[in-house]
Backbone as CSV, one residue per row, in Angstrom:
resi,resn,N_x,N_y,N_z,CA_x,CA_y,CA_z,C_x,C_y,C_z
1,MET,63.466,9.655,72.420,63.964,9.548,71.280,62.789,9.978,70.224
2,ASN,63.155,10.816,69.528,62.405,11.467,68.498,62.415,10.868,66.995
3,ALA,61.469,10.529,66.487,61.695,9.893,65.608,61.027,10.796,64.133
4,LEU,60.565,11.710,64.590,59.994,12.663,63.457,60.965,13.266,62.665
5,PRO,62.098,13.542,63.061,62.993,14.129,62.188,63.513,12.854,60.990
6,GLU,63.386,11.782,61.535,63.744,10.909,60.542,62.927,10.470,59.397
7,LEU,61.804,10.955,59.578,60.566,10.676,58.585,61.005,11.246,57.303
8,ASN,60.641,10.873,56.100,60.910,11.422,54.824,59.493,12.218,54.422
9,ASP,59.619,13.292,53.606,58.544,14.017,53.294,57.767,13.110,52.372
10,ILE,56.296,13.423,52.554,55.309,12.784,51.538,55.531,13.298,50.151
11,VAL,55.657,12.142,49.281,56.022,12.450,47.962,54.459,12.253,47.177
12,PRO,53.958,13.395,46.708,52.718,13.162,46.018,52.730,12.349,44.862
13,ALA,51.660,11.538,44.657,51.645,10.561,43.489,51.472,11.655,42.343
14,GLU,51.947,11.034,41.210,51.734,11.720,39.994,49.978,11.400,39.437
15,SER,49.651,12.655,39.335,48.113,12.796,38.854,47.714,11.677,37.735
16,ALA,46.454,11.032,37.962,45.838,10.221,36.914,45.556,10.632,35.825
17,HIS,45.984,10.048,34.611,45.536,10.818,33.583,44.406,10.202,32.792
18,TRP,43.438,10.900,32.130,42.267,10.353,31.623,42.543,9.895,30.460
19,TRP,43.532,9.848,29.890,44.127,9.445,28.359,45.375,8.614,28.606
20,PRO,45.208,7.342,28.203,44.257,6.583,27.314,43.220,5.744,28.208
21,LEU,42.194,5.942,27.417,40.850,5.291,28.182,40.994,4.235,28.579
22,PRO,40.226,3.566,29.764,40.130,2.157,30.051,39.583,1.603,29.123
23,TRP,39.839,0.148,28.893,39.013,-0.270,27.782,37.546,-0.700,28.010
24,GLY,36.878,-0.513,29.113,35.206,-0.270,29.539,35.005,0.949,28.721
25,TYR,35.499,1.966,28.822,34.866,3.258,28.084,35.038,3.029,26.672
26,TRP,36.008,2.544,26.239,36.209,2.058,24.843,35.038,1.404,24.208
27,ALA,34.508,0.164,24.939,33.605,-0.656,24.797,32.175,-0.035,24.577
28,ILE,31.844,1.004,25.607,30.798,1.857,25.622,30.933,2.803,24.564
29,ALA,31.952,3.509,24.054,31.928,4.639,22.975,31.572,3.531,21.743
30,ILE,32.030,2.467,21.566,32.059,1.490,20.311,30.337,1.024,20.179
31,ALA,30.093,0.838,21.435,28.359,0.297,21.677,27.388,1.390,21.236
32,LEU,27.740,2.780,21.759,27.105,3.999,21.096,27.109,4.213,19.929
33,LEU,28.456,4.349,19.384,28.498,4.327,17.758,27.726,3.519,16.987
34,VAL,27.698,1.977,17.471,27.086,1.149,16.555,25.645,1.573,16.475
35,LEU,25.107,1.826,17.793,23.637,2.287,18.241,23.149,3.122,17.094
36,ILE,23.994,4.415,17.260,23.639,5.508,16.544,23.536,5.262,14.871
37,VAL,24.491,4.593,14.437,24.735,4.221,13.244,23.560,3.293,12.672
38,SER,23.045,2.401,13.497,21.715,1.388,13.140,20.740,2.096,13.315
39,VAL,20.490,2.989,14.308,19.269,3.852,14.158,19.231,4.734,13.179
40,LEU,20.267,5.478,12.518,20.269,6.402,11.511,20.213,5.329,10.193
41,TYR,20.443,4.250,10.159,20.566,3.375,8.956,19.167,2.853,8.718
42,ALA,18.502,2.484,10.117,16.902,2.004,10.019,16.256,3.184,9.647
43,ARG,16.467,4.173,10.026,15.673,5.529,9.498,15.534,5.657,8.026
44,HIS,16.782,5.796,7.519,17.033,6.063,6.104,16.212,4.823,5.416
45,GLN,16.446,3.552,5.933,15.667,2.431,5.131,14.008,2.701,5.167
46,HIS,13.722,3.042,6.148,12.291,3.361,6.513,11.552,4.322,5.613
47,ARG,12.371,5.582,5.559,11.966,6.456,4.543,12.185,6.195,3.171
48,GLN,13.288,5.254,2.619,13.255,4.791,1.378,12.020,3.812,0.840
49,ARG,11.584,3.002,1.791,10.456,1.825,1.605,9.318,2.767,1.689
50,ASN,9.120,3.789,2.418,7.723,4.314,2.207,7.809,5.516,1.102
51,ARG,8.731,5.551,0.373,8.862,7.118,-0.406,7.901,6.519,-1.517
52,ILE,7.866,5.329,-2.479,6.901,5.201,-3.133,5.321,5.371,-3.010
53,SER,4.910,4.487,-1.699,3.738,4.536,-1.691,3.408,6.184,-1.077
54,LYS,4.182,6.878,-0.516,3.685,8.339,-0.097,3.565,9.243,-1.247
55,ALA,4.294,9.131,-2.243,4.374,9.611,-3.547,3.189,9.697,-4.207
56,ALA,2.831,8.106,-4.371,1.538,7.753,-4.707,0.306,8.256,-4.050
57,LEU,0.203,7.962,-2.783,-0.854,8.852,-1.958,-0.986,9.964,-2.272
58,VAL,0.048,11.031,-2.118,-0.065,12.444,-2.520,-0.785,12.589,-3.897
59,GLU,-0.319,11.859,-4.813,-0.803,11.820,-6.247,-2.272,11.831,-6.304
60,ILE,-2.741,10.689,-5.766,-4.224,10.337,-5.693,-4.990,11.341,-4.798
61,SER,-4.459,11.966,-3.865,-5.142,12.799,-2.987,-5.479,14.209,-3.764
62,ARG,-4.447,14.267,-4.645,-4.426,15.782,-5.285,-5.257,15.736,-6.743
63,SER,-5.376,14.679,-7.014,-6.247,14.476,-8.581,-7.806,14.157,-8.301
64,HIS,-8.627,14.868,-9.075,-9.840,14.493,-9.025,-10.202,14.006,-10.332
65,ALA,-9.519,12.643,-10.482,-9.455,12.032,-11.806,-10.467,11.102,-11.916
66,SER,-10.276,10.105,-13.018,-11.091,9.017,-13.309,-10.343,7.653,-12.794
67,LEU,-11.209,6.839,-13.056,-10.990,5.370,-12.482,-9.554,5.236,-13.174
68,SER,-9.201,5.313,-14.676,-8.380,4.949,-15.293,-7.077,5.588,-14.783
69,ALA,-7.170,7.121,-14.557,-6.103,7.629,-14.020,-5.725,7.214,-12.474
70,LEU,-6.743,6.814,-11.709,-6.407,6.292,-10.280,-5.686,4.700,-10.732
71,ASN,-5.816,3.968,-11.551,-5.348,2.727,-12.172,-3.717,3.014,-12.573
72,SER,-3.824,4.274,-13.333,-2.317,4.547,-13.633,-1.524,4.883,-12.481
73,VAL,-1.965,5.656,-11.453,-1.071,5.847,-10.412,-0.865,4.511,-9.627
74,ALA,-1.782,3.764,-9.736,-1.282,2.438,-8.773,-0.590,1.706,-9.704
75,LYS,-0.567,1.692,-10.868,0.318,0.801,-11.702,1.698,1.289,-11.688
76,ARG,1.700,2.651,-11.788,3.038,3.223,-11.930,3.729,2.995,-10.345
77,ALA,2.948,3.046,-9.290,3.769,2.463,-7.957,3.947,0.974,-8.007
78,ALA,3.177,0.067,-8.651,3.842,-1.025,-8.782,4.805,-1.468,-9.471
79,LEU,5.035,-0.608,-10.664,6.174,-0.706,-11.598,7.559,-0.301,-11.262
80,GLN,7.268,0.154,-9.741,8.566,0.645,-9.341,9.014,-0.382,-8.286
81,VAL,8.086,-1.275,-7.921,8.326,-2.675,-7.071,8.500,-3.731,-7.628
82,TRP,7.956,-4.291,-8.441,7.692,-5.646,-9.446,8.117,-5.170,-10.524
83,PRO,8.981,-6.032,-11.335,9.062,-6.270,-12.643,8.507,-5.831,-13.442
84,GLN,8.640,-5.337,-14.513,7.600,-4.932,-15.680,7.099,-6.029,-16.444
85,GLU,7.696,-6.990,-16.553,6.924,-8.120,-17.168,5.780,-8.789,-16.309
86,GLU,5.801,-8.442,-14.930,4.971,-9.033,-14.317,3.750,-7.918,-14.235
87,VAL,3.746,-6.694,-14.419,2.602,-5.728,-13.904,2.024,-5.123,-15.321
88,ALA,3.282,-4.878,-16.025,2.970,-3.851,-17.218,1.804,-4.157,-17.953
89,HIS,1.453,-5.477,-18.320,0.619,-6.167,-19.268,-0.898,-6.562,-18.659
90,LEU,-0.649,-6.232,-17.129,-2.199,-6.328,-16.312,-3.249,-5.025,-16.701
91,GLN,-4.451,-5.685,-16.894,-5.514,-4.739,-17.232,-6.818,-5.341,-16.524
92,GLY,-7.920,-4.484,-16.324,-9.299,-5.273,-16.019,-9.176,-6.103,-14.852
93,ALA,-9.977,-7.284,-15.227,-9.874,-8.053,-14.112,-8.757,-9.022,-13.511
94,ASP,-7.593,-8.944,-14.771,-6.123,-9.244,-14.226,-5.685,-8.495,-13.245
95,TRP,-5.659,-7.197,-13.575,-5.227,-6.165,-12.785,-5.787,-6.079,-11.236
96,HIS,-7.062,-6.212,-11.134,-7.812,-6.359,-10.020,-7.372,-7.511,-9.412
97,ARG,-7.307,-8.754,-9.916,-6.796,-9.910,-9.122,-5.224,-9.515,-8.259
98,PHE,-4.481,-8.854,-9.402,-3.237,-8.658,-8.893,-3.220,-7.761,-7.323
99,LEU,-3.940,-6.661,-7.528,-4.326,-5.974,-6.548,-4.789,-7.055,-5.028
100,ILE,-5.674,-7.553,-5.461,-6.089,-8.603,-4.290,-4.889,-9.574,-3.720
101,LYS,-4.077,-9.935,-4.559,-3.354,-10.796,-4.334,-1.974,-10.262,-3.414
102,THR,-1.888,-9.047,-3.939,-0.924,-8.243,-3.201,-1.120,-7.759,-1.751
103,MET,-2.445,-7.916,-1.356,-2.761,-7.304,-0.300,-2.514,-8.409,1.023
104,PRO,-2.357,-7.936,1.996,-2.186,-8.982,3.156,-3.060,-9.776,3.351
105,LYS,-2.731,-11.156,3.516,-3.703,-12.191,3.734,-4.951,-12.108,4.555
106,HIS,-4.808,-11.124,5.621,-6.085,-11.022,6.297,-7.069,-9.956,5.894
107,LYS,-6.662,-9.283,4.769,-7.238,-8.154,4.374,-7.726,-8.245,2.905
108,GLN,-7.390,-9.469,2.101,-7.777,-9.970,0.865,-9.089,-10.024,0.767
109,GLU,-9.980,-10.824,1.564,-11.310,-10.970,1.461,-12.192,-9.788,1.381
110,ALA,-11.807,-9.129,2.193,-12.666,-7.666,2.395,-12.323,-6.572,1.178
111,PHE,-11.178,-6.925,1.077,-10.651,-5.897,-0.117,-11.328,-6.331,-1.688
112,ALA,-11.498,-7.860,-1.812,-11.794,-8.407,-2.949,-13.385,-8.083,-3.021
113,ALA,-13.965,-8.258,-1.803,-15.498,-7.725,-1.975,-15.816,-6.340,-2.199
114,SER,-14.561,-5.561,-1.473,-15.007,-3.726,-2.093,-14.720,-3.765,-3.609
115,LEU,-13.677,-4.576,-3.998,-13.304,-4.321,-5.388,-14.285,-4.811,-6.371
116,GLN,-14.869,-6.091,-6.049,-15.829,-6.538,-7.201,-16.790,-5.949,-7.926
117,PRO,-17.476,-5.021,-7.214,-18.489,-3.970,-8.162,-17.777,-3.312,-9.104
118,PHE,-16.462,-2.978,-8.904,-15.875,-2.312,-9.913,-15.242,-3.049,-11.055
119,THR,-15.057,-4.223,-10.957,-14.884,-5.404,-11.912,-15.947,-5.772,-12.638
120,ALA,-17.206,-5.620,-12.035,-18.273,-6.186,-12.780,-18.805,-4.765,-13.815
121,ARG,-18.524,-3.923,-13.247,-18.727,-2.739,-14.098,-17.887,-2.053,-14.637
122,MET,-16.711,-2.612,-14.988,-15.558,-1.745,-15.326,-15.781,-1.202,-16.514
123,TYR,-16.697,-1.444,-17.560,-16.708,-0.322,-18.898,-18.191,0.344,-18.828
124,GLN,-18.689,0.509,-17.675,-19.693,1.473,-17.441,-19.554,2.666,-17.419
125,PRO,-20.265,3.843,-17.499,-19.849,5.168,-17.171,-19.631,5.531,-15.827
126,GLU,-18.871,6.454,-15.734,-18.253,6.715,-14.473,-19.112,7.749,-13.450
127,SER,-19.387,7.596,-12.277,-20.089,8.566,-11.471,-18.884,8.898,-10.271
128,SER,-19.404,10.103,-9.908,-18.266,10.713,-8.787,-18.176,9.935,-7.625
129,ASP,-19.318,9.079,-7.239,-19.109,8.041,-6.362,-18.249,6.985,-6.536
130,ASN,-18.435,6.462,-7.778,-17.531,5.356,-7.774,-15.926,5.850,-7.821
131,VAL,-16.064,7.148,-8.476,-14.435,7.657,-8.303,-13.961,7.656,-6.777
132,GLN,-15.030,8.228,-5.894,-14.327,8.298,-4.759,-14.176,7.032,-3.819
133,ALA,-15.261,6.113,-4.311,-15.009,4.678,-3.653,-13.869,3.667,-4.169
134,TYR,-13.420,4.275,-5.539,-12.168,3.780,-6.075,-10.935,4.159,-5.535
135,ARG,-10.999,5.526,-5.329,-9.716,6.149,-4.718,-9.577,5.764,-3.517
136,ALA,-10.737,5.512,-2.749,-10.249,4.962,-1.158,-9.992,3.443,-1.218
137,LEU,-10.182,2.628,-2.384,-9.864,1.399,-2.213,-8.148,1.227,-2.720
138,ILE,-7.937,2.240,-3.830,-6.529,2.759,-4.197,-5.668,3.057,-3.226
139,HIS,-6.179,3.893,-2.316,-5.500,4.441,-1.162,-5.116,3.329,-0.157
140,GLN,-6.326,2.324,0.029,-5.891,1.121,0.889,-4.739,0.215,0.352
141,TRP,-4.872,0.116,-0.992,-4.010,-0.665,-1.529,-2.780,-0.271,-1.297
142,LEU,-2.213,1.043,-1.677,-1.225,1.861,-1.631,-0.438,1.825,-0.298
143,GLN,-1.424,1.866,0.797,-1.024,1.560,2.222,-0.462,0.265,2.523
144,PHE,-1.391,-0.751,2.159,-1.233,-2.386,2.596,-0.731,-3.183,1.534
145,GLY,-0.822,-2.973,0.328,-0.566,-3.644,-0.622,0.613,-3.670,-1.234
146,LEU,1.081,-2.468,-1.452,2.184,-2.181,-2.179,3.526,-2.572,-0.994
147,PRO,4.360,-3.552,-1.242,5.399,-3.769,-0.195,6.202,-2.569,0.082
148,LYS,6.785,-2.594,1.025,7.350,-1.412,1.639,8.783,-1.715,1.491
149,VAL,9.262,-1.812,0.135,10.806,-2.179,-0.241,11.243,-1.010,-0.913
150,ALA,12.518,-1.041,-0.798,13.284,0.154,-1.672,13.093,-0.256,-3.106
151,PRO,12.890,0.809,-4.047,12.839,0.301,-5.436,13.731,-0.394,-6.153
152,LYS,14.870,-0.731,-5.615,16.016,-1.504,-6.269,15.534,-3.264,-5.904
153,ARG,14.802,-3.361,-4.767,14.547,-4.715,-4.317,13.201,-4.835,-5.103
154,ARG,12.948,-6.177,-5.864,11.686,-6.367,-6.116,11.111,-7.711,-5.913
155,PRO,10.152,-7.872,-5.271,9.610,-9.151,-4.770,8.552,-9.533,-5.710
156,HIS,8.935,-10.974,-5.827,7.800,-11.696,-6.627,6.722,-12.036,-6.011
157,VAL,5.487,-11.868,-6.838,4.341,-12.345,-6.151,3.924,-13.814,-7.012
């Protein structure tokens, strides 16, 4: 007895479709999309935060100006971050105290010691060494003392 003629032909199964995707692939795709958007947003925020200080740093590096011009650059940068009522009226020793107060805590003492000679001889004639030293101090303040926030946010000191 031969059972071979009684066997039915093999019916090939329908090929598996890749669409719609299984839920695991959807989860991976959504996670990747969220990651990419988050990285792009963080990069944009980082650039916005550093825009003010970078512009001021470029301005002080290009200028061979006086102490008052360096103060003006720093004050313009500060006015973009803090409210005008807090910064605009500051001058002289008050301005220097503001610069010291806005530095990170661990840098305040050294910054105050470096700034003290300029406070003491505020109304003395300027020398090129004074301008260079003050430019370095303003550069340091723009890097570390100026908060890294977008211009629309205004932290209070």
